[in-house]
Each structure stands twice: as structure tokens, then as C-alpha cells.
C-alpha positions in Angstrom: 281.3 151.3 98.0 281.6 147.7 98.8 283.8 146.5 101.7 284.8 143.0 102.6 285.5 143.0 106.4 287.1 140.4 108.7 287.8 140.6 112.4 288.8 138.0 115.0 285.4 138.1 116.7 281.8 139.3 116.2 282.2 141.7 119.1 285.3 143.4 117.6 283.7 143.9 114.2 280.3 145.0 115.7 282.1 147.7 117.6 283.9 148.9 114.5 280.6 149.1 112.6 279.1 151.2 115.4 282.2 153.4 115.7 282.3 154.0 111.9 278.6 155.0 111.9 277.4 152.2 109.7 275.1 150.7 112.4 273.6 152.0 115.6 274.0 150.5 119.0 271.3 147.9 118.4 273.0 146.8 115.1 270.5 148.5 112.8 272.2 149.8 109.6 272.3 153.5 108.8 270.2 154.7 105.9 271.4 153.4 102.6 273.8 150.9 104.2 273.4 147.2 103.4 275.0 144.5 105.5 275.6 140.9 104.7 276.6 139.3 108.0 278.4 136.1 107.2 280.2 135.2 110.4 282.7 132.3 110.3 283.2 130.6 106.9 283.5 126.9 106.2 284.3 125.7 102.7 284.5 122.2 101.1 287.8 122.1 99.2 287.5 118.7 97.7 286.7 115.0 98.4 288.8 112.0 99.2 288.4 108.6 97.5 285.5 107.5 99.8 283.6 110.8 99.2 284.4 112.4 102.5 284.7 116.1 102.1 287.9 118.0 102.9 286.8 121.1 104.9 288.6 124.3 105.6 287.3 126.6 108.4 287.9 130.3 108.7 286.7 131.1 112.2 287.0 134.9 112.0 283.9 137.0 111.7 283.1 138.2 108.2 280.7 141.0 107.0 280.2 142.5 103.6 279.1 146.1 103.5 277.6 148.2 100.7 277.2 151.9 101.3 277.0 155.0 99.1 280.2 156.7 100.2 283.7 155.8 101.6 283.8 155.1 105.4 286.5 155.9 107.8 287.6 153.7 110.7 287.5 150.3 109.0 291.0 150.1 107.6 292.1 147.4 110.1 289.3 145.1 109.0 289.2 145.5 105.2 290.4 142.5 103.3 291.2 142.3 99.6 288.0 141.4 97.6 288.2 137.6 97.1 288.4 136.3 93.5 285.3 134.2 94.3 283.4 135.8 97.1 281.6 133.5 99.6 278.4 135.5 98.9 277.6 138.3 96.4 275.1 141.1 96.2 272.0 140.3 94.2 
């Protein structure tokens, strides 16, 4: 199961990961759980005439999770998988 998660802050999402059993209190993933902690996202969306980039920031905290089974307690943080993810699993 892959989850794309977003929360307003790192603390909020960290608490949800602990509560759901995906990580322990120190932030270590449970067995067979893989985390890709992204944090806030900044993307270049284009360039103006002089080459200056146009940048869009998404300040929320983002984490991708891969685990072997469905997880309860994350519904408030699950986002629709993006058409072009910021990062993908190798």
C-alpha cells in the first residue's frame, strides 16, 4: 500500500504516524514500512523573460509511506496521488 500524506506541520504528521503504528516514538519505522519524508515542497513552474524562475511553495509537511497492508488513522492526511509525484519509489 502506498500513501501520499500531507499535514499542516511536521509535528501533526509525526503524531499521526506514531498513532497509526507506522513509526515508534523515536520515529523509527515499523517492520516492512518505508517512509519518504519530503517536508515542504518548492517547485519551479516556469521562467520569465530574463530567466528568473517562477516558484510555487507548498509549506505543508509531506510524507510518502509504503507498507504491506492498509493502515487506519490516516484518513485526514491522505491526499490523491499526484499525476507527477514529487518523488517516486525506486
